[in-house]
N, C-alpha and C positions, 0 to 999 in steps of 0.2 A: 407456090406461095405456102401451101399447108404443110410441104417438107421443110422451107426454111425457118418456119417457125417451130416444127417440132426439133431441130437442129439445133435452135440456138436455146431451148428449154434444154435438151441435154447438156449442152455446153456449161450453161450455167450452172447445173446440178453437181458437174465433175468441179468446177471452181469451189464450189461450197464444200463439197468433200473433200479438197484441199485443204480447206483452213480447219485444223483441227485445235483443240484446247490445248493438246500438247505442245504446240507450238509456244504456248504461253506459259505452261506450267511444265519447264524443262526439268529435267533431274538435275538439281545442283544444289550446291551447300552455301548457305548466307555466310557472309564472312564470321570468323572465329565461330561458327556452330559446332556444336555435338555430333561424333560420328563413332558409331559402333564399330565400324568397320575396322578400325584402325586400334591396336591395342593402349595407345595414349589416349584415345577418344579425339583427337583433334583431327578436325576436318582440313584445316591448313597445313601443309608438310613444310618440312623444312627444305631449303635448299639442300642440293646433290653436294655432299664432301667436295670441297676444291671450286666450287663455284665462283668465278670472279665478275662482279658489276662489270659494266661497260664504263670504260674509263679509269678503272681502278685496279689495273693488273701491276703496277708499281714495281717493275721487276729490278730497277735501280734502287735498291734500299738506301744507299746513301743519300739519294737526291732527295728523296721523301722523307728521312730520318734526321739525317747530319750526323748518325752515330756509326759506330763499325765498333760491331757488337753492342757492349754497355756503354760506350765511351764517346764523348765527342770527338769527330775528327776533325782536321787542322788543315783542310784543303779545299779549293773549290773545284765542284763536280764537272764544271766547265770554264773555259779559259775569261779570263776578265778583258774587256775591252772598254773603249770610252764608250760606246753605247752601254755596255752594261754597266757602268758607273753612273751614266745619265739615268737611266730608267730604275737605279737603286736610290739616286738622290731624290727623283720626284716620287717613288713612291715612299719614302721615308718622310718626305715633307707633309705627305699627306697623312699616314697613318701614326707617325712617330714623333713628331715634334710638338704635337698636344702635351707632351708628358717630357720628353728629352730636350725640347728644343731643337731647333736647326744647329747650335754648335755640340749640342750632344752632351751637355752639363748637366741636366736633371733640372732645368729651370723653365721648363712649358710653361704655357697659359695656363692650362688648368692647374698646373701644381701653384702657380702664384696665386689663384682662386682657393688653395685650401686642400688639393688633393695630395697626396701621400708623396713625398720627394723621391723619385728613382734615383738609382746611384749613376752619379757621372761615368761617361764610356772612356774617361782620361785618367780613370784612377789606375794605378798599378797592376790590380787584380784583373779589371777587364782589357787592359792593354795585352796582358799576356794571355787572356781567354782564348781558346781555339775558336774556329769559325763557326766548329758546329754547335758549340754552346749557345751562340747568339740566336741558330736557325732553331734550335729546341725549344729555347724560351719564346720564340714567335711563334711558334707550332703548338705548344702545350701551354704557352703562358706561366707565370711565376710570381708567388707573392699576389700582389696587389692588381698584376698586369694579367688582363684575360689573353687568352688565347686570339691567334690572328688565323689560324690556318683556314676557316670558313670565308674568310675576306681575301685574303692575300694568297694567289697560287705558288706553289713550293717555288718555281723558276725567278717569280718575284722576289721573295724571301731570300733567297740567294744573292739576287741584286741588292738588297737591302743590306745584307751583311757584308759585302763587298763595299758598298758605299761607307758603312762605320768602319772598316777598317782603313779606308781613306781619309776617313774624316778625324779617327785617331793620329794618323801618322801628320795629318795636316797642321794639329795643335799638339805635336810632341814632338816635331823633326828637329833634327840636329845639321851643323854644318855639313856633316859628312854623307846627308841625305840629297844636299843640293847637287845637281848637274854641274858638272865642269864649266867654267865662263860664263856662268850666272850668278848676278851679283844679289848679295843679301842685305838690306830690304831691295827689291827692285826700284829702280830712279822712277821718281814720280813723273807723270806724262806732261809733255811741253804742250801748250795751247798756243793757238795762233791769235794773236789779239788777247782780247778779254775772254776770260774763262766760261763766259755766259751766266746766265741767270736763270730763274726758274721757268720764263718763258723763252727762253732761247737755249739751244744745243751748243756745248763748246765745240770747237773746232780745233783737233789735234794736231800739233804739228809731226809732220812726216818724220821719220827716223831718218838720219843720214846716211848714206850709202856709202861704202868704201869705193872708189874709183881705183879700176884697174891700172896699172901702169901702162903707159903706150909702148911698143917696142922702136929702140932707136934704132 
């Protein structure tokens, strides 16, 4: 029994010896504290030259700047599909329509409340502007327009660019842009019975199908 008590006392002593004050007062510098170890007296050292933060590699310069050298480019960094245009329209409606309106004529709701009127996308100057110009303006801002790089990822900015170009085409198209066989304006829909009211949905008349001739 005496040996057990002696052993317990020795073990307790070893535990106390291990808990030194050095563990609380470790050799370290407080943030931005002065240090005479370095010539510039800064304890916080700058990153190693060439250091790249996680997720900030940006190897494709055009994708992240919209520029070729110092000039805006005029091509999309990825192919444009229906999904890209749908995404661009969604992002445009969220971030751009308050000023530019859904039509892109610059008569958005906050403009109607007194904010500075932005130019219409349908002016000759902006219809001929390269695609990279719109991306650069969204990224860095222009005039009264703030930058949106902190809110809209680069790919979504390009999706908006694609939708702006489609929006411009929709408001300035000519007969030469209409696919062969499509009538302009399109024929109005044919309803089955009454067109419907605010409480009922209209029933569209199915389009007539061409009957194939039976072999004689």
